[in-house]
C-alpha positions as CSV (number, residue, x, y, z in Angstrom):
1,M,0.2,0.0,0.1
2,T,1.6,3.4,-0.9
3,E,1.8,6.1,1.5
4,H,0.6,9.8,1.0
5,P,3.5,12.3,1.8
6,N,1.9,15.4,4.3
7,V,2.7,19.1,3.6
8,A,5.5,19.1,5.8
9,Q,7.0,16.2,4.2
10,T,6.5,17.2,0.3
11,N,7.2,21.2,1.0
12,P,9.8,21.9,4.0
13,A,9.9,25.6,3.4
14,R,6.0,26.2,3.7
15,A,5.9,24.0,6.6
16,E,8.5,26.0,8.2
17,Q,6.5,29.3,7.5
18,A,3.4,27.8,8.9
19,S,5.0,26.9,11.9
20,S,6.6,30.7,12.2
21,N,3.1,32.1,11.4
22,H,1.7,30.0,14.0
23,R,4.2,31.1,16.7
24,Q,4.2,34.9,15.8
25,P,1.0,36.6,15.7
26,S,0.5,39.7,13.1
27,P,1.2,43.4,14.5
28,A,-2.5,44.1,13.8
29,H,-3.1,41.3,16.7
30,D,-0.5,42.3,18.8
31,F,-1.2,46.0,18.9
32,P,-3.5,46.1,22.0
33,R,-0.7,44.3,24.1
34,L,2.0,46.4,22.8
35,A,0.0,49.6,23.6
36,S,-0.9,48.6,27.0
37,K,3.0,47.8,27.8
38,A,3.7,51.1,26.3
39,F,0.9,52.9,28.6
40,V,2.3,50.9,31.8
41,E,6.0,52.2,31.1
42,A,5.1,55.8,30.3
43,W,2.5,56.7,32.5
44,P,4.9,57.6,35.2
45,S,6.7,60.2,33.2
46,A,3.6,61.5,31.8
47,F,1.9,62.0,35.2
48,L,4.9,64.1,36.4
49,A,5.1,66.2,33.3
50,A,1.6,66.9,34.1
51,E,2.0,67.5,37.5
52,R,5.0,70.1,36.9
53,A,2.6,71.8,34.3
54,A,0.0,72.1,36.5
55,D,2.4,73.5,39.1
56,R,3.9,76.0,36.7
57,D,2.7,79.6,37.1
58,P,0.7,80.7,34.1
59,Y,2.4,83.6,32.2
60,G,-0.1,86.3,32.8
61,Y,-0.5,85.3,36.5
62,A,3.3,85.6,37.0
63,A,3.2,88.9,34.8
64,L,0.7,90.2,37.3
65,S,2.8,89.3,40.4
66,N,5.6,91.2,38.9
67,V,3.6,94.3,38.2
68,I,2.0,94.0,41.7
69,D,5.6,93.8,43.5
70,R,7.5,96.6,41.6
71,S,4.2,99.1,41.6
72,L,4.1,98.4,45.6
73,H,8.0,99.3,45.6
74,A,7.7,102.3,43.2
75,S,5.0,103.7,45.5
76,V,7.2,103.2,48.7
77,A,10.1,104.5,46.8
78,H,8.4,107.8,46.3
79,L,7.9,108.2,50.1
80,T,11.4,107.2,51.1
81,G,13.1,109.3,48.5
82,G,14.4,106.2,46.6
83,L,15.9,104.3,49.6
84,S,15.0,100.6,50.2
85,P,13.5,100.1,53.8
86,A,14.8,96.5,53.5
87,A,18.0,97.7,52.7
88,M,18.2,99.8,55.6
89,A,16.5,97.2,57.9
90,G,18.8,94.3,57.2
91,A,21.7,96.8,57.9
92,Y,20.5,97.7,61.3
93,W,19.4,93.9,62.0
94,D,23.2,92.9,61.2
95,W,24.4,95.5,63.5
96,A,21.9,94.9,66.5
97,A,22.2,91.4,66.5
98,H,26.2,91.4,66.8
99,L,26.0,94.0,69.1
100,A,23.7,91.9,71.3
101,T,26.0,89.3,71.0
102,A,29.3,91.2,72.0
103,P,29.2,91.9,75.8
104,G,32.7,93.1,75.7
105,K,31.7,95.8,73.1
106,Q,28.8,96.7,75.4
107,M,31.2,97.0,78.5
108,Q,33.4,99.0,76.2
109,L,30.6,101.3,75.5
110,A,29.4,101.7,78.8
111,E,32.9,102.8,80.0
112,K,33.1,105.2,77.0
113,A,29.5,106.8,78.1
114,M,30.7,107.2,81.7
115,R,34.3,108.5,80.6
116,K,32.3,111.3,78.3
117,T,29.5,112.0,81.4
118,W,32.7,112.7,83.5
119,R,34.3,115.0,80.6
120,F,31.2,116.9,80.0
121,A,30.6,117.2,83.8
122,N,34.2,118.5,84.4
123,Y,33.6,121.2,81.2
124,A,30.5,122.2,82.8
125,W,32.0,123.2,86.2
126,R,34.8,124.6,84.5
127,C,32.3,127.0,82.5
128,T,31.0,128.1,85.9
129,L,34.3,129.3,86.9
130,Q,35.9,130.4,83.5
131,P,33.7,131.8,81.1
132,N,35.9,131.4,77.9
133,A,36.8,127.5,79.4
134,A,38.5,125.5,76.6
135,P,36.3,122.9,75.1
136,C,36.3,119.1,76.1
137,I,35.9,118.3,72.5
138,E,36.4,119.9,68.9
139,P,34.1,119.5,65.9
140,L,35.5,117.6,62.9
141,P,37.7,120.0,60.5
142,Q,34.7,120.2,58.3
143,D,32.2,121.2,60.4
144,K,31.7,124.7,60.5
145,R,28.2,124.7,62.6
146,F,29.8,125.7,65.8
147,S,32.8,127.7,64.5
148,G,31.1,131.3,65.6
149,E,32.1,133.0,68.9
150,A,28.4,132.9,70.4
151,W,28.6,129.5,70.7
152,R,31.4,130.0,73.4
153,R,29.0,131.4,75.5
154,W,27.0,129.6,78.4
155,P,24.5,127.9,78.2
156,Y,24.9,127.4,74.6
157,A,28.7,125.8,74.8
158,L,27.1,123.1,76.9
159,L,24.8,122.5,74.2
160,Y,27.2,122.2,71.3
161,Q,29.7,120.4,73.5
162,G,26.8,117.8,74.7
163,F,26.0,117.3,71.2
164,L,29.3,116.5,69.9
165,L,30.0,114.3,72.8
166,N,26.9,112.5,71.7
167,Q,27.5,112.2,68.3
168,Q,31.2,110.8,69.0
169,W,29.9,108.2,71.6
170,W,27.0,107.0,68.4
171,H,30.0,106.8,66.2
172,N,31.7,104.2,68.6
173,A,28.8,102.5,68.8
174,T,27.9,102.1,65.3
175,T,31.6,101.3,64.3
176,G,34.2,98.5,65.0
177,I,31.8,95.4,65.9
178,G,32.8,92.1,64.8
179,G,31.0,90.4,62.4
180,V,29.0,93.4,60.8
181,T,29.7,93.8,57.2
182,K,31.6,96.8,56.0
183,Q,28.7,97.9,53.8
184,H,26.1,97.5,56.4
185,E,28.8,99.6,59.4
186,N,28.7,102.2,56.9
187,V,24.8,102.3,56.3
188,V,24.2,102.3,59.9
189,E,26.5,105.0,60.8
190,F,25.8,107.3,58.2
191,A,22.0,106.9,58.9
192,S,22.6,107.6,62.8
193,R,25.0,110.4,61.8
194,Q,22.0,111.9,59.5
195,L,19.3,111.0,62.4
196,L,21.8,112.8,65.1
197,D,22.3,116.1,62.5
198,M,18.4,116.5,62.5
199,F,18.6,117.5,66.4
200,S,21.8,119.5,66.1
201,P,21.3,122.9,68.4
202,S,22.3,124.8,65.5
203,N,19.2,123.9,63.6
204,F,16.6,125.4,66.2
205,L,15.9,129.0,67.2
206,L,15.8,128.9,71.0
207,T,19.2,126.9,71.2
208,N,21.2,128.8,68.6
209,P,22.9,131.9,69.8
210,E,23.4,133.3,66.5
211,A,20.2,133.2,65.2
212,L,18.6,134.4,68.7
213,Q,20.8,137.5,68.4
214,R,19.7,138.2,64.9
215,T,16.1,138.1,66.0
216,L,16.9,140.2,68.5
217,E,18.5,142.6,66.2
218,T,15.8,142.5,63.6
219,G,12.7,142.4,65.8
220,G,12.2,139.2,64.8
221,V,11.7,140.4,61.0
222,N,14.4,137.6,60.1
223,L,11.9,135.0,61.0
224,V,9.3,136.6,58.7
225,Y,11.9,136.6,55.8
226,G,12.5,132.9,57.0
227,L,8.6,131.8,56.5
228,Q,8.6,133.5,53.3
229,N,11.5,131.7,52.2
230,F,10.4,128.5,53.1
231,L,7.0,128.8,51.6
232,E,8.5,130.1,48.2
233,D,10.7,127.0,48.1
234,M,7.9,124.7,48.9
235,E,6.1,126.1,46.0
236,R,8.8,126.0,43.6
237,R,9.6,122.1,44.5
238,A,5.9,121.2,44.3
239,G,5.9,122.8,40.8
240,G,9.1,121.2,39.7
241,K,10.8,124.8,39.6
242,R,14.4,125.4,39.8
243,P,15.5,127.6,42.9
244,V,15.2,131.4,43.7
245,G,17.7,133.1,41.4
246,A,18.5,130.1,39.2
247,E,16.4,131.7,36.2
248,A,19.2,134.5,36.3
249,F,21.6,131.9,34.7
250,V,20.3,130.8,31.2
251,P,22.6,128.7,28.8
252,G,23.3,130.8,25.5
253,Q,22.6,134.0,27.5
254,N,24.9,134.3,30.1
255,V,26.4,130.5,30.6
256,A,27.5,128.6,27.8
257,I,28.3,131.3,25.5
258,T,31.6,130.3,24.1
259,P,31.2,130.8,20.4
260,G,30.2,127.4,18.4
261,K,28.0,125.5,16.3
262,V,26.1,122.6,16.7
263,I,27.0,120.4,13.7
264,Y,25.9,116.8,14.3
265,R,22.8,115.4,16.0
266,N,21.5,112.1,16.9
267,R,18.9,110.8,19.3
268,L,21.4,111.2,22.3
269,I,23.9,113.9,21.4
270,E,24.3,116.9,19.9
271,L,28.0,117.7,18.7
272,I,29.3,121.1,19.3
273,Q,32.5,122.6,17.2
274,Y,33.6,126.0,18.9
275,A,35.0,128.4,17.0
276,P,38.8,129.1,17.1
277,A,40.1,132.1,19.0
278,T,43.9,132.0,18.2
279,E,45.3,132.7,14.5
280,T,46.9,129.2,14.4
281,V,45.6,125.8,16.6
282,R,47.3,122.2,17.3
283,P,46.4,120.0,14.5
284,E,44.7,117.4,17.1
285,P,41.3,118.4,18.5
286,V,40.0,117.9,21.6
287,L,36.8,115.9,22.1
288,I,35.3,116.2,25.8
289,T,32.6,113.9,26.8
290,P,31.0,115.2,30.1
291,A,28.6,112.9,32.4
292,W,25.0,112.5,31.3
293,I,23.7,112.9,34.9
294,M,24.5,116.5,34.2
295,K,24.3,119.4,31.5
296,Y,27.6,119.7,29.8
297,Y,27.9,123.6,30.6
298,I,29.7,122.8,33.9
299,L,32.5,122.8,31.7
300,D,31.5,126.3,30.0
301,L,29.9,128.5,32.6
302,S,30.7,131.8,32.9
303,P,33.3,133.5,30.2
304,H,35.9,133.7,33.3
305,N,35.7,130.0,34.4
306,S,35.1,128.1,31.3
307,L,37.3,125.4,30.5
308,V,36.1,125.8,26.8
309,R,37.3,129.0,26.3
310,F,40.7,128.5,28.2
311,L,41.2,125.8,25.6
312,T,40.4,127.7,22.6
313,G,42.4,130.3,24.1
314,Q,45.4,127.7,24.0
315,G,45.2,127.3,20.4
316,F,43.1,124.0,20.5
317,T,40.0,122.9,18.5
318,V,37.5,122.1,21.0
319,F,34.2,119.9,20.5
320,M,32.0,119.1,22.9
321,I,29.3,116.3,23.6
322,S,25.5,117.8,24.9
323,W,23.6,114.8,25.9
324,R,19.8,114.9,25.5
325,N,17.7,114.8,28.7
326,P,16.2,111.2,27.9
327,S,12.4,110.5,28.4
328,A,10.1,107.5,28.9
329,E,10.4,106.6,25.3
330,D,14.4,106.1,26.0
331,R,14.2,103.4,28.8
332,D,15.9,101.1,27.1
333,L,18.6,102.9,25.9
334,D,21.9,101.0,27.4
335,M,25.4,101.8,28.3
336,E,26.5,100.4,24.9
337,A,23.7,102.7,23.1
338,Y,25.7,105.5,25.1
339,R,29.0,104.3,23.8
340,R,28.1,103.8,20.4
341,L,25.7,106.9,20.0
342,G,27.8,109.2,22.3
343,V,31.6,108.8,22.3
344,M,32.1,106.5,19.1
345,A,29.4,108.7,17.0
346,A,31.4,112.1,17.7
347,L,34.8,110.5,16.8
348,D,33.6,109.5,13.8
349,V,32.1,113.0,12.9
350,I,35.1,114.5,14.0
351,S,37.5,111.9,11.9
352,H,35.6,113.1,8.7
353,L,36.0,116.5,9.5
354,M,39.8,116.2,10.1
355,P,40.9,112.8,8.6
356,D,44.2,111.3,9.5
357,R,44.3,113.2,12.5
358,K,44.6,112.0,15.9
359,I,42.2,113.1,18.8
360,H,42.8,114.2,22.5
361,A,39.7,112.7,24.2
362,A,38.8,113.9,27.4
363,G,35.8,112.7,30.1
364,Y,34.7,114.0,33.0
365,C,32.8,112.0,36.0
366,L,30.4,109.3,34.2
367,G,31.5,110.7,30.7
368,G,35.1,110.0,31.7
369,T,34.4,106.1,32.8
370,L,32.4,105.6,29.4
371,L,35.4,107.4,27.6
372,A,37.6,104.5,29.2
373,I,35.2,101.7,28.0
374,A,35.2,103.4,24.6
375,A,39.2,103.5,24.4
376,A,39.7,100.3,25.9
377,A,37.7,98.6,23.1
378,M,39.2,100.7,20.2
379,A,42.7,99.7,21.4
380,R,41.0,95.9,21.3
381,D,40.2,96.9,17.7
382,N,43.2,98.2,16.3
383,D,41.2,101.4,16.3
384,E,44.4,104.0,17.2
385,R,42.3,107.5,16.5
386,L,43.0,108.5,20.3
387,K,46.3,110.8,20.7
388,S,45.4,110.9,24.6
389,V,43.0,110.2,27.4
390,T,42.1,112.6,30.0
391,L,39.9,111.4,32.9
392,L,38.5,114.2,34.9
393,A,37.3,112.9,38.3
394,A,36.3,109.7,36.5
395,Q,36.7,106.3,38.1
396,T,37.7,102.9,36.5
397,D,37.5,100.7,39.9
398,F,34.7,101.1,42.0
399,T,35.6,98.9,44.9
400,E,36.2,102.1,46.8
401,A,33.7,104.3,45.2
402,G,33.0,106.7,48.1
403,E,30.0,107.4,50.2
404,L,27.9,106.6,47.0
405,T,28.2,102.8,47.6
406,L,26.0,103.3,50.5
407,F,23.4,102.8,48.1
408,V,24.4,100.1,46.1
409,N,23.7,96.5,47.0
410,E,21.1,94.2,45.8
411,S,18.1,95.1,47.8
412,Q,18.7,98.6,47.0
413,L,19.2,98.4,43.6
414,D,16.5,96.1,43.0
415,F,14.0,98.9,45.0
416,L,15.6,101.7,42.6
417,E,14.8,99.3,39.3
418,D,11.2,99.1,40.3
419,L,11.4,102.9,40.7
420,M,12.7,103.3,37.6
421,W,10.5,101.1,35.8
422,E,7.4,102.6,36.6
423,H,8.5,106.1,34.5
424,G,11.3,104.7,32.5
425,F,13.8,106.8,34.0
426,L,15.5,108.0,37.3
427,D,14.1,111.2,38.0
428,S,16.6,114.3,38.6
429,K,14.9,114.7,42.0
430,E,15.9,111.4,43.2
431,M,19.6,112.0,42.3
432,A,19.6,115.2,44.0
433,G,18.2,114.0,47.0
434,A,21.1,111.1,47.2
435,F,23.8,113.8,46.6
436,Q,22.3,116.1,49.3
437,L,22.2,113.2,51.9
438,L,25.7,112.9,51.3
439,R,26.2,116.3,52.5
440,S,23.6,117.0,54.4
441,N,25.3,119.9,56.6
442,D,26.2,121.9,53.6
443,L,23.5,121.2,51.4
444,V,20.3,120.9,53.9
445,W,20.7,122.0,57.3
446,S,23.2,124.9,57.0
447,Y,20.9,126.1,53.7
448,A,17.7,125.6,56.3
449,L,19.6,127.7,58.7
450,K,20.7,130.8,56.7
451,S,17.5,130.8,54.8
452,Y,14.6,130.2,57.6
453,L,16.1,131.0,60.6
454,M,18.0,133.9,59.7
455,G,15.9,135.0,57.0
456,E,18.7,135.4,54.1
457,R,19.0,134.4,50.8
458,E,22.4,133.0,49.8
459,P,23.2,134.6,46.5
460,M,23.0,132.3,43.4
461,T,26.2,131.8,41.6
462,D,26.5,130.1,38.0
463,M,27.6,127.0,39.5
464,M,25.0,126.9,42.0
465,A,22.7,127.5,39.1
466,W,23.8,124.5,36.7
467,N,23.7,122.2,39.9
468,A,19.8,123.0,40.1
469,D,19.7,122.2,36.5
470,A,19.8,118.3,36.7
471,T,18.7,115.4,34.1
472,R,17.1,112.1,34.0
473,M,18.7,108.5,33.6
474,P,17.2,106.1,31.5
475,Y,16.0,103.1,33.2
476,K,18.0,100.4,31.4
477,M,21.3,102.4,31.3
478,H,21.4,103.8,34.9
479,S,20.3,99.8,36.1
480,E,23.2,98.1,34.0
481,Y,25.7,101.2,35.3
482,L,25.0,100.7,38.7
483,R,24.7,96.7,38.6
484,R,27.8,96.3,36.4
485,L,30.3,99.0,37.6
486,F,29.5,99.7,41.3
487,L,28.0,96.6,42.2
488,N,29.7,94.0,40.5
489,N,32.9,96.1,39.4
490,D,33.0,94.4,35.9
491,L,35.0,97.1,33.9
492,A,38.2,96.6,36.4
493,E,37.8,92.8,36.6
494,G,37.5,92.1,33.0
495,R,33.8,91.1,32.7
496,L,32.5,94.3,30.9
497,R,31.9,94.0,27.5
498,A,31.6,96.7,24.5
499,N,31.0,96.2,20.7
500,G,30.6,92.3,21.1
501,G,34.0,91.9,23.0
502,A,35.4,92.0,26.6
503,V,37.4,95.5,27.2
504,A,40.4,95.5,29.4
505,L,41.8,99.1,30.3
506,N,45.5,97.5,29.9
507,D,45.2,97.5,26.3
508,I,45.2,101.3,25.8
509,R,48.3,102.6,24.7
510,A,47.5,106.3,24.6
511,P,49.1,108.2,27.3
512,I,46.4,109.3,30.4
513,F,46.1,112.1,32.3
514,A,44.0,111.8,35.5
515,V,42.6,114.0,37.7
516,G,40.9,113.9,41.5
517,T,40.2,116.3,43.7
518,E,40.8,116.2,47.6
519,R,37.4,116.8,48.9
520,D,35.2,114.6,46.1
521,H,32.4,112.6,47.7
522,V,31.1,111.1,44.3
523,A,34.5,110.2,43.1
524,P,37.2,109.8,46.0
525,W,40.7,110.5,44.8
526,R,42.0,107.2,45.9
527,S,39.4,105.6,43.9
528,I,40.4,107.6,40.8
529,Y,43.9,106.7,41.4
530,K,43.5,103.1,40.9
531,I,44.0,103.6,37.3
532,H,47.5,103.1,38.3
533,L,46.5,99.5,38.7
534,L,44.6,98.9,35.6
535,A,46.4,100.5,32.5
536,D,49.5,99.7,31.1
537,T,50.8,103.1,29.7
538,E,52.0,106.4,30.4
539,I,50.1,108.0,33.2
540,T,50.1,111.3,34.7
541,F,48.2,112.0,37.9
542,L,46.9,115.3,39.2
543,L,45.2,115.5,42.7
544,T,43.8,119.4,43.0
545,S,42.1,121.0,46.0
546,G,38.3,121.5,46.1
547,G,35.6,119.1,45.3
548,H,33.8,117.2,42.6
549,N,32.9,120.3,40.7
550,A,34.7,123.4,42.2
551,G,37.8,121.4,41.9
552,I,37.3,120.6,38.3
553,V,36.2,124.3,37.5
554,S,39.8,125.6,38.6
555,A,39.9,128.6,36.7
556,P,43.4,130.3,36.3
557,A,41.7,134.0,37.1
558,T,40.6,132.7,40.7
559,K,44.4,132.2,41.8
560,R,43.4,130.0,44.6
561,G,43.9,126.5,45.3
562,D,46.8,124.1,44.8
563,Y,47.9,121.0,43.3
564,R,50.3,118.0,43.0
565,F,51.2,115.7,40.2
566,T,53.4,113.0,38.8
567,N,54.3,111.3,35.7
568,R,54.3,107.6,35.4
569,V,56.5,106.2,32.5
570,D,57.3,102.3,31.6
571,G,59.2,100.7,34.1
572,E,58.4,102.9,37.0
573,H,56.9,101.1,39.9
574,Y,53.7,101.6,41.9
575,A,53.3,104.0,44.7
576,A,50.4,103.6,46.9
577,P,48.2,106.7,47.3
578,D,49.5,107.7,50.5
579,E,53.1,107.5,49.3
580,W,52.3,109.0,46.4
581,V,51.1,112.5,48.3
582,K,54.9,112.8,49.8
583,I,56.6,112.4,46.2
584,A,54.3,114.4,44.2
585,S,55.6,117.7,42.9
586,V,53.2,120.5,44.5
587,R,52.3,123.8,42.7
588,E,50.2,126.5,43.5
589,G,47.3,127.9,41.3
590,S,44.8,126.6,38.7
591,W,45.7,123.1,37.1
592,W,44.5,123.9,34.0
593,P,47.8,125.3,32.4
594,E,49.5,121.7,33.6
595,W,47.0,120.0,31.5
596,S,47.1,122.7,28.6
597,D,51.1,122.1,28.6
598,W,50.8,118.3,28.4
599,L,48.2,118.1,25.9
600,A,50.7,120.4,23.6
601,A,53.8,118.5,24.4
602,R,51.6,115.6,22.5
603,S,50.5,117.7,19.8
604,G,51.9,118.7,16.7
605,A,53.2,121.8,15.5
606,S,50.5,124.6,15.1
607,V,48.6,124.7,11.9
608,A,45.7,126.9,10.5
609,P,42.4,126.2,12.3
610,P,40.3,123.8,10.4
611,A,37.1,125.3,8.8
612,M,33.8,125.2,10.7
613,A,31.5,122.3,9.8
614,E,28.1,122.8,8.2
615,A,26.1,124.0,11.5
616,L,22.3,122.7,12.3
617,C,22.4,125.9,14.9
618,D,24.3,127.9,17.0
619,A,25.8,126.6,20.5
620,P,24.8,125.9,23.0
621,G,22.3,123.6,20.9
622,T,18.6,122.7,21.7
623,Y,19.5,119.4,24.2
624,V,20.7,121.6,26.7
625,L,18.0,123.5,27.1
626,Q,15.5,120.5,27.5
627,S,14.0,120.2,31.1
């Protein structure tokens, strides 16, 4: 009998395929199982992602929260003059917490209080025996409140001596406590001094012998005049008007009248070219960059104290930047815009007018800092148009930037940024208030004493009128300036960028002429002196008497003041500031001729004056008149 073969026997390949199909189901049949497996594996991560998304604040809600916070801070800032209550509270808490855990310091303060009480009692006893007894404590050299002879008489001598002893004790109580940060110590000491100064016996009629004597002499008329002065000042401040007498000084009429033309204008600057005052001039022009916190005519005040007029009289072709007074629409102008539209735009215009001629660049205050940044960026990019760089009261290292650093920390800057965010700029009132705090005895209390108690108006001067003609600061630029320079010191430490790259002052090869002033509370001269540690070029450093403004505006005609200077060349060793004071040459009079000679020594032979460029309008231009 014959057997019939089956499929497996007759077709092995088909049998294998059939077997394989039987073992592996098709994808369509397996989809539910695979989908279930994928879901099981993926659901924890999906759940976590959904949880994170639910936890994330919606954009609109976050924006609203930010607006609420910033609006509150801005409202409070209007009441505090821009000072952060949180920053002040943090400083006092740091001081109080460390003092509370310092029993040794407490014992020392108690012992000082006992000794000062004994000194005061001893002085009071001597006053009963000797009407002109020697005081037990002398005021600081800059404190002129009690210099009058009337303060030597009883009982006023006791009042001011007790005040000075109390002031000295509080200085001891707020300083020298271990663990308190240096800035917090400075803030507490400064704030305590301001509070004590409010209660100085010189501020009140019954405790001020000079004011009482004036009242008796005039039959009280001085108090009537004082009340009138007070009401007039309040009315002017409420209306945003300038101080009494400032209207007598108008740019283009009796200040800022050096002949010149506005030859260029953009959204940020007007560039003024001044007419030559001599038959020949030095071939290298001088470009001056003032600070944008002030009107430029501090350097072109009245004819007798105009630095611009002095330079043109010495045979220099002078150009001046006049900054526009920014408004809310300029809130996003940053430091790079000021460099590009300010210094660099002016240099480009001058180079176009006077090709193949190098330029002496000078900058004052913030303008000097901006010029230093621009000069470093130019040196990095092999732009050799600068013949020299002059820095007038301008800082490049901000680690010791004076009492202004009292207002620079993260809390204070965040608070100030919220104030600027509201308007798009920092108003001149806030800036003026900060500077008045730094010199409250001179700018607040002495003014109040003379105007309100004595009933006398101090005559307005050109510099006082200029000081009242303040400008605004754009939100973004001022925020960057305070954070990147004052807070983080980016320029000195190589983190600042300009024109797409980092800038370093040691790239500058043009010689530098740096000027500091002895009593500068804005840019202390020891801070300015640090240019020696940052720049690797020839540096002439000059220290003049006076303050931030009066020291720079030092016309030869005044015949007052003195200065000292040295010139550091390659290979010379660094001298510390206190050592430098001992070795520097001292000369009497204005420093302007010294600078003029320095510029002339680095200039070519005199040539015919260049032609005046096509003018947009006469100097002082339009931007300087903006309020």
